[in-house]
C-alpha positions as CSV (number, residue, x, y, z in Angstrom):
1,X,0.0,0.0,0.0
2,X,1.3,3.5,-0.9
3,X,2.1,5.6,2.0
4,X,-0.2,8.7,1.9
5,X,1.4,12.2,1.8
6,X,0.7,14.4,4.7
7,X,-2.0,17.0,4.1
8,X,-1.0,20.5,3.1
9,X,-1.3,23.0,5.9
10,X,-2.6,25.6,3.4
11,X,-6.4,25.6,3.1
12,X,-6.9,27.5,-0.2
13,X,-6.3,25.2,-3.2
14,X,-3.9,25.9,-6.1
15,X,-5.1,25.0,-9.6
16,X,-2.4,24.7,-12.2
17,X,-3.0,24.7,-15.9
18,X,-1.1,22.1,-17.9
19,X,0.4,22.9,-21.3
20,X,3.5,22.6,-23.5
21,X,5.7,23.7,-20.5
22,X,4.3,21.2,-18.1
23,X,2.6,18.2,-19.8
24,X,5.2,15.6,-19.0
25,X,4.8,13.2,-16.1
26,X,8.0,14.6,-14.5
27,X,6.7,18.2,-14.7
28,X,3.2,17.2,-13.4
29,X,4.9,15.5,-10.4
30,X,7.1,18.5,-9.8
31,X,4.2,20.9,-9.9
32,X,2.3,18.8,-7.4
33,X,5.3,18.7,-5.1
34,X,5.6,22.5,-5.5
35,X,2.0,23.0,-4.3
36,X,-0.5,22.2,-7.1
37,X,-3.6,20.6,-5.7
38,X,-5.5,20.2,-9.0
39,X,-4.7,20.4,-12.7
40,X,-6.6,22.2,-15.4
41,X,-6.6,20.8,-19.0
42,X,-7.5,23.5,-21.5
43,X,-9.6,21.9,-24.3
44,X,-9.1,25.0,-26.5
45,X,-5.6,23.8,-27.4
46,X,-4.4,20.5,-28.9
47,X,-6.5,17.5,-29.9
48,X,-8.2,15.0,-27.6
49,X,-5.7,12.3,-28.3
50,X,-2.9,14.5,-26.8
51,X,-4.8,14.9,-23.6
52,X,-4.9,11.1,-22.8
53,X,-1.3,10.7,-21.7
54,X,-1.6,13.9,-19.5
55,X,-4.7,12.4,-17.8
56,X,-2.9,9.1,-17.3
57,X,0.1,10.9,-15.8
58,X,-2.1,12.7,-13.3
59,X,-3.8,9.4,-12.3
60,X,-0.4,7.7,-12.0
61,X,0.6,10.5,-9.6
62,X,-2.4,9.7,-7.5
63,X,-1.1,6.2,-7.1
64,X,2.5,7.2,-6.3
65,X,1.5,9.8,-3.7
66,X,-1.5,8.1,-2.1
67,X,-3.5,11.3,-2.5
68,X,-6.5,11.8,-4.8
69,X,-5.7,14.0,-7.7
70,X,-8.1,16.5,-9.3
71,X,-8.6,17.1,-13.0
72,X,-10.6,20.0,-14.4
73,X,-11.4,19.9,-18.2
74,X,-12.1,23.5,-19.4
75,X,-14.3,23.7,-22.5
76,X,-13.5,26.3,-25.1
77,X,-17.0,27.7,-25.7
78,X,-18.1,29.8,-28.7
79,X,-15.6,32.2,-30.1
80,X,-16.9,35.3,-31.8
81,X,-14.6,36.6,-34.5
82,X,-14.7,39.1,-37.4
83,X,-13.9,37.9,-41.0
84,X,-10.8,38.5,-43.1
85,X,-9.5,41.5,-44.9
86,X,-8.2,41.8,-48.4
87,X,-4.8,43.0,-47.2
88,X,-4.8,41.0,-44.0
89,X,-5.4,44.0,-41.8
90,X,-6.8,47.6,-41.7
91,X,-6.5,50.6,-39.6
92,X,-9.7,51.8,-38.0
93,X,-9.5,55.6,-37.3
94,X,-11.3,57.0,-34.3
95,X,-14.5,58.8,-35.3
96,X,-15.0,57.0,-38.6
97,X,-17.8,54.7,-39.7
98,X,-17.4,50.9,-40.0
99,X,-19.9,48.3,-41.1
100,X,-20.2,44.7,-40.1
101,X,-22.2,42.5,-42.5
102,X,-22.9,39.0,-43.7
103,X,-21.0,39.4,-46.9
104,X,-18.0,36.9,-47.0
105,X,-16.1,39.1,-49.4
106,X,-12.7,40.2,-47.8
107,X,-13.1,43.5,-46.0
108,X,-11.4,46.9,-46.1
109,X,-11.3,50.0,-43.9
110,X,-15.1,50.5,-44.3
111,X,-16.5,47.0,-43.7
112,X,-15.9,43.4,-42.8
113,X,-17.8,40.2,-42.5
114,X,-19.3,39.2,-39.2
115,X,-20.1,35.5,-39.4
116,X,-22.4,35.2,-36.4
117,X,-26.1,35.6,-37.1
118,X,-26.9,35.6,-33.4
119,X,-25.3,39.1,-33.0
120,X,-27.6,40.5,-35.8
121,X,-30.6,39.0,-33.9
122,X,-29.6,40.6,-30.6
123,X,-28.0,43.9,-31.6
124,X,-29.5,47.2,-30.2
125,X,-28.6,50.8,-31.1
126,X,-25.9,52.2,-28.7
127,X,-24.5,48.7,-27.9
128,X,-20.7,48.4,-27.7
129,X,-18.7,45.9,-29.8
130,X,-15.2,45.3,-28.5
131,X,-12.5,44.1,-30.9
132,X,-9.2,42.3,-30.2
133,X,-9.6,41.9,-26.4
134,X,-11.1,45.3,-26.0
135,X,-8.3,47.2,-27.8
136,X,-10.8,48.8,-30.2
137,X,-14.3,49.9,-29.4
138,X,-17.2,50.3,-31.8
139,X,-20.6,51.8,-31.0
140,X,-23.7,50.7,-32.9
141,X,-25.4,53.6,-34.7
142,X,-27.8,51.6,-36.8
143,X,-28.7,48.1,-38.1
144,X,-30.8,46.3,-40.5
145,X,-31.2,42.9,-42.2
146,X,-27.7,41.6,-42.5
147,X,-25.7,44.6,-41.4
148,X,-24.7,46.6,-38.4
149,X,-23.4,50.2,-38.7
150,X,-21.0,51.5,-36.1
151,X,-18.8,54.4,-35.2
152,X,-15.3,53.8,-34.1
153,X,-14.9,55.1,-30.6
154,X,-11.4,53.7,-30.0
155,X,-9.4,52.9,-33.2
156,X,-6.4,50.7,-33.9
157,X,-5.1,48.1,-36.3
158,X,-7.6,45.2,-36.9
159,X,-6.3,42.1,-38.5
160,X,-7.9,38.9,-39.8
161,X,-10.2,36.8,-37.5
162,X,-9.7,38.9,-34.4
163,X,-12.0,38.3,-31.5
164,X,-15.2,40.2,-30.7
165,X,-16.9,40.8,-27.4
166,X,-20.5,42.0,-27.0
167,X,-20.9,43.1,-23.4
168,X,-24.2,44.8,-23.9
169,X,-26.1,41.9,-25.4
170,X,-27.5,38.5,-24.3
171,X,-26.9,36.4,-27.4
172,X,-29.4,33.6,-28.5
173,X,-26.4,31.3,-28.6
174,X,-25.8,28.0,-26.8
175,X,-22.9,27.8,-24.5
176,X,-21.9,24.5,-26.1
177,X,-20.5,24.3,-29.6
178,X,-20.2,21.0,-31.6
179,X,-16.5,21.0,-30.5
180,X,-17.5,21.4,-26.9
181,X,-20.0,18.6,-27.1
182,X,-17.3,16.3,-28.4
183,X,-14.8,17.5,-25.8
184,X,-17.3,17.1,-23.1
185,X,-18.1,13.5,-24.1
186,X,-14.3,12.8,-24.2
187,X,-13.9,14.3,-20.7
188,X,-16.7,12.2,-19.3
189,X,-15.2,9.1,-20.9
190,X,-11.8,9.9,-19.4
191,X,-13.4,10.3,-16.0
192,X,-12.2,13.8,-15.2
193,X,-13.5,15.3,-12.0
194,X,-14.7,18.7,-13.1
195,X,-15.9,20.2,-16.4
196,X,-15.8,24.0,-16.8
197,X,-18.4,25.5,-19.1
198,X,-17.4,28.7,-20.9
199,X,-19.7,31.5,-22.3
200,X,-22.4,31.0,-19.6
201,X,-25.0,33.8,-20.0
202,X,-28.0,32.4,-18.2
203,X,-28.8,29.4,-15.9
204,X,-30.4,27.6,-18.8
205,X,-27.0,27.3,-20.4
206,X,-26.0,24.8,-17.8
207,X,-28.9,22.5,-18.4
208,X,-27.6,20.9,-21.6
209,X,-24.1,20.4,-20.2
210,X,-25.7,18.8,-17.1
211,X,-27.8,16.4,-19.3
212,X,-24.8,15.4,-21.4
213,X,-22.6,14.8,-18.3
214,X,-25.3,12.5,-16.7
215,X,-26.1,11.9,-13.0
216,X,-22.8,10.1,-12.3
217,X,-20.4,12.2,-14.3
218,X,-18.0,15.0,-13.4
219,X,-19.0,18.1,-11.4
220,X,-20.0,21.1,-13.4
221,X,-18.3,24.4,-13.0
222,X,-19.7,27.7,-14.5
223,X,-17.2,30.3,-15.7
224,X,-18.4,33.7,-15.0
225,X,-17.0,35.8,-17.8
226,X,-19.9,37.9,-19.1
227,X,-21.9,40.8,-17.6
228,X,-25.1,39.0,-18.5
229,X,-24.1,36.1,-16.3
230,X,-23.4,38.5,-13.4
231,X,-26.9,39.8,-13.8
232,X,-28.3,36.4,-13.0
233,X,-25.5,35.3,-10.7
234,X,-27.6,33.7,-7.9
235,X,-29.5,31.5,-10.4
236,X,-26.3,30.4,-12.2
237,X,-24.5,29.6,-8.9
238,X,-27.6,27.6,-7.8
239,X,-27.5,25.5,-11.0
240,X,-23.9,24.5,-10.9
241,X,-21.4,22.7,-8.6
242,X,-18.7,25.3,-8.7
243,X,-17.8,28.8,-10.1
244,X,-14.8,30.4,-11.7
245,X,-14.2,34.1,-11.8
246,X,-12.9,34.1,-15.3
247,X,-11.3,37.6,-15.3
248,X,-10.0,37.4,-18.9
249,X,-13.2,38.0,-20.8
250,X,-15.0,39.5,-17.8
251,X,-12.2,42.1,-17.6
252,X,-12.6,42.9,-21.3
253,X,-16.4,43.3,-21.1
254,X,-16.4,45.4,-17.9
255,X,-14.7,48.7,-17.3
256,X,-11.4,47.8,-15.5
257,X,-12.4,49.7,-12.3
258,X,-15.6,47.5,-12.0
259,X,-13.8,44.2,-12.0
260,X,-12.5,44.1,-8.4
261,X,-15.9,44.7,-6.8
262,X,-17.4,42.2,-9.2
263,X,-14.8,39.6,-8.3
264,X,-15.7,40.1,-4.6
265,X,-19.4,39.8,-5.3
266,X,-19.0,36.5,-7.2
267,X,-16.7,35.1,-4.5
268,X,-19.1,36.1,-1.8
269,X,-22.2,34.8,-3.6
270,X,-20.5,31.5,-4.3
271,X,-19.4,31.1,-0.7
272,X,-22.8,32.0,0.7
273,X,-24.5,29.4,-1.6
274,X,-21.9,26.8,-0.7
275,X,-20.2,26.4,-4.1
276,X,-16.4,26.2,-4.4
277,X,-15.1,29.3,-6.2
278,X,-11.9,29.8,-8.2
279,X,-10.3,33.1,-8.9
280,X,-8.4,32.9,-12.2
281,X,-6.5,34.8,-15.0
282,X,-3.3,36.9,-14.9
283,X,-2.7,36.2,-11.2
284,X,1.1,35.9,-11.7
285,X,1.1,37.0,-15.3
286,X,4.7,38.4,-15.3
287,X,6.0,35.0,-14.2
288,X,5.4,33.7,-17.8
289,X,8.8,35.3,-18.6
290,X,10.1,36.4,-15.2
291,X,11.2,34.2,-12.2
292,X,9.5,36.5,-9.8
293,X,6.1,38.3,-9.8
294,X,5.3,42.0,-9.5
295,X,4.3,43.3,-6.1
296,X,0.8,44.1,-7.5
297,X,0.4,40.4,-8.5
298,X,1.4,39.2,-5.1
299,X,-1.2,41.5,-3.6
300,X,-3.8,40.3,-6.1
301,X,-3.3,36.7,-5.1
302,X,-3.4,37.6,-1.4
303,X,-6.7,39.5,-1.8
304,X,-8.3,36.3,-3.3
305,X,-7.0,34.3,-0.3
306,X,-8.2,36.9,2.2
307,X,-11.6,36.9,0.5
308,X,-11.9,33.2,1.2
309,X,-11.8,31.8,-2.4
310,X,-11.6,28.0,-2.5
311,X,-8.9,28.0,-5.2
312,X,-6.5,30.3,-7.0
313,X,-5.5,29.4,-10.6
314,X,-2.4,29.7,-12.8
315,X,-3.0,29.8,-16.5
316,X,-0.2,30.5,-19.0
317,X,2.2,30.8,-16.1
318,X,2.3,27.1,-15.6
319,X,1.1,26.0,-19.0
320,X,3.4,27.8,-21.4
321,X,5.7,30.0,-19.3
322,X,9.4,29.8,-18.7
323,X,9.0,29.3,-14.9
324,X,6.1,26.8,-14.3
325,X,7.5,25.3,-11.1
326,X,8.5,28.7,-9.7
327,X,5.0,30.0,-10.4
328,X,3.3,27.2,-8.4
329,X,5.9,27.6,-5.6
330,X,5.2,31.4,-5.5
331,X,1.4,30.8,-5.5
332,X,1.8,28.3,-2.6
333,X,4.1,30.7,-0.7
334,X,1.8,33.7,-1.0
335,X,-1.3,31.7,0.1
336,X,0.6,30.1,3.0
337,X,1.9,33.5,4.2
338,X,-1.6,35.0,4.1
339,X,-3.1,32.1,6.0
340,X,-0.5,32.5,8.7
341,X,-1.5,36.1,9.2
342,X,-3.4,36.3,12.6
343,X,-6.0,38.5,11.0
344,X,-6.7,36.0,8.2
345,X,-9.5,34.2,10.1
346,X,-11.4,37.3,10.8
347,X,-11.1,38.6,7.2
348,X,-12.3,35.2,5.8
349,X,-15.4,35.5,7.9
350,X,-16.3,39.0,6.6
351,X,-18.7,37.0,4.4
352,X,-21.7,36.2,6.7
353,X,-22.9,32.6,6.2
354,X,-26.6,31.9,6.6
355,X,-27.0,28.1,6.6
356,X,-30.0,26.6,4.9
357,X,-32.7,25.4,7.3
358,X,-31.6,21.8,7.2
359,X,-30.2,19.4,9.7
360,X,-27.0,19.0,7.6
361,X,-26.4,22.7,7.4
362,X,-27.0,23.2,11.1
363,X,-24.6,20.5,11.9
364,X,-21.9,21.9,9.6
365,X,-22.2,25.3,11.3
366,X,-22.1,23.6,14.7
367,X,-19.1,21.6,13.8
368,X,-17.1,24.7,13.2
369,X,-18.2,26.3,16.5
370,X,-17.6,23.2,18.5
371,X,-14.2,22.6,17.0
372,X,-13.2,26.1,18.0
373,X,-14.7,25.9,21.5
374,X,-13.1,22.6,22.4
375,X,-9.8,23.3,20.6
376,X,-10.2,20.3,18.3
377,X,-7.4,19.4,15.9
378,X,-9.7,18.6,13.0
379,X,-13.2,18.1,11.7
380,X,-13.7,14.6,10.2
381,X,-16.6,14.0,7.9
382,X,-17.9,10.8,6.3
383,X,-19.6,11.5,3.0
384,X,-20.7,9.7,-0.2
385,X,-21.5,12.6,-2.5
386,X,-19.2,15.3,-0.9
387,X,-22.1,17.5,0.2
388,X,-21.2,17.2,3.9
389,X,-17.7,18.3,3.2
390,X,-18.9,21.2,1.0
391,X,-21.2,22.4,3.8
392,X,-18.4,22.3,6.4
393,X,-16.0,24.0,4.1
394,X,-18.5,26.8,3.5
395,X,-18.2,27.7,7.2
396,X,-14.4,28.1,6.8
397,X,-13.4,26.4,10.1
398,X,-10.1,27.2,11.7
399,X,-9.0,23.5,11.6
400,X,-8.4,21.0,8.7
401,X,-11.3,19.0,7.3
402,X,-10.5,15.3,6.8
403,X,-13.0,13.9,4.3
404,X,-13.5,10.1,4.3
405,X,-15.4,8.7,1.4
406,X,-15.8,5.2,-0.2
407,X,-16.1,6.9,-3.6
408,X,-12.9,7.8,-5.5
409,X,-14.8,10.3,-7.6
410,X,-15.9,12.2,-4.5
411,X,-12.4,12.2,-3.1
412,X,-11.0,13.6,-6.3
413,X,-13.5,16.5,-6.5
414,X,-12.2,17.7,-3.1
415,X,-9.1,19.2,-4.7
416,X,-11.0,22.4,-5.4
417,X,-12.7,22.6,-2.0
418,X,-11.2,24.9,0.7
419,X,-9.5,23.3,3.7
420,X,-10.2,19.6,2.8
421,X,-7.9,16.6,2.8
422,X,-9.7,13.7,1.1
423,X,-9.1,10.0,1.7
424,X,-10.7,7.2,-0.4
425,X,-11.4,4.5,2.1
426,X,-14.0,1.8,2.8
427,X,-17.3,2.8,4.2
428,X,-18.3,2.3,7.9
429,X,-21.3,0.3,9.0
430,X,-21.8,1.2,12.6
431,X,-21.3,4.0,15.1
432,X,-18.4,2.3,16.8
433,X,-16.7,1.6,13.4
434,X,-17.2,5.3,12.5
435,X,-15.5,6.5,15.7
436,X,-12.6,4.1,15.5
437,X,-12.0,4.9,11.8
438,X,-12.1,8.7,12.4
439,X,-9.5,8.4,15.1
440,X,-7.3,6.0,13.1
441,X,-7.4,8.1,9.9
442,X,-6.7,11.3,11.8
443,X,-3.5,9.9,13.2
444,X,-2.5,8.0,10.0
445,X,-2.7,11.2,7.9
446,X,-0.9,13.4,10.5
447,X,-4.0,15.5,11.2
448,X,-4.2,14.6,14.9
449,X,-2.1,12.8,17.6
450,X,-2.7,11.1,20.9
451,X,-4.6,13.3,23.4
452,X,-6.2,15.5,20.6
453,X,-9.9,16.0,20.2
454,X,-11.6,15.8,16.8
455,X,-15.2,16.5,15.7
456,X,-16.8,13.8,13.6
457,X,-19.8,14.4,11.2
458,X,-21.6,11.6,9.6
459,X,-25.1,10.3,8.5
460,X,-27.1,7.4,9.9
461,X,-28.0,5.1,8.3
462,X,-24.4,4.9,7.0
463,X,-23.9,4.8,3.2
464,X,-27.0,6.9,2.5
465,X,-26.2,10.2,0.7
466,X,-27.7,13.4,2.1
467,X,-28.4,11.9,5.6
468,X,-25.9,13.9,7.7
469,X,-27.4,13.8,11.2
470,X,-24.6,12.9,13.6
471,X,-22.1,15.2,15.3
472,X,-19.7,13.6,17.8
473,X,-16.6,14.8,19.7
474,X,-14.0,12.2,20.5
475,X,-10.5,12.1,22.1
476,X,-7.7,10.2,20.4
477,X,-5.5,7.9,22.5
478,X,-2.0,6.7,21.6
479,X,-2.9,3.3,20.0
480,X,-5.6,4.4,17.6
481,X,-3.5,3.4,14.5
482,X,-4.4,-0.2,15.0
483,X,-7.1,-1.5,12.7
484,X,-8.2,-1.6,9.1
485,X,-8.0,1.1,6.4
């Protein structure tokens, strides 16, 4: 039997994106050792076949470390782009007129094709169209069948197939393209743990993905990257299993000064509703080419940790940068430093939790309070689906959460959940077995020692999902390591 690694003392999770700089088994192991708790596979780049050895390497890492590993497959989503130009590019002068139409003829400085009928159906006068990640801004002055007239508010050089953002419209467009459906089926077949859905505009966008995933498939994460999603945030968070603050496109479509309060709102809403939340994009951007981050980037990461985010994510820094291991090491060090701040606990609890009126939620809240009052070393929860662990993590207790589950899929999902250390182990069948296993596992995984108290949460009858109804405080004695796994 592989000896399990000791749990990390850090509670916030680190999600590292894999790519050309980090796809090898050796690099994946090095990133994990440096502090990565979960790995993101970006389905926008490369083919499905190239992802198989990466997934296999992550699962092999699980066996060698004795710790469940977490894989998130991130779907590309629809990409809005303009057409091509006769000369490859044009210069749009501020104050001039520019037309977008359905004519596939190569464009010039007065017009270009826009191959997305959905935009023509949703356009309104005065709406903004942002080109090339917001570098250029067009304002709609008129429209008709097959054309949109605009005035250039911010000009620049526009080249073939540049991206387009439409922050002022809700498009009649599905969040899943044909490529996404294929990639989703592949991800389900490969048994990844989370699937991230891009271009979410409304809660209905999650319904098709949920249907395709099926009842026993990966957890579904909604990427919040459009203002229209923020307008229906509570409904979207309710409809998914987790949330990502995707600051790339969201930062393009919002005025820059609006992004920080929006990030805090998304984090707070997700926490309040008990969904794990990831803060992503450009967190240590300068480390793509530099071995050390800017002070502003360090502060940005720290802010997400102080706000109580479940996970913080590296994108190109770990996927394609020159310093992937150093980026993960730095992310780990920043988070660890913040959590050692004596003021961290108070700041994390700025978000007021209001548990749902259920026995399980009441017990989760009580577990946090009791653990603090009796100076417990850990909260130990037995769970099938992971819902008990999620409820306890929502409370942000001051002690580690040891999650014991007979389902490997549940253990793997915990890699994006704040403060948890998951163990895949056999289920218990009696109260006495529960108490004995809780003590034994706490000692085996270095979470508690002889003489410590731990708080145990479980459901009776055992093995029944959603039945959390037991809260028990036990004291560990020195010979608790005897017994089965």
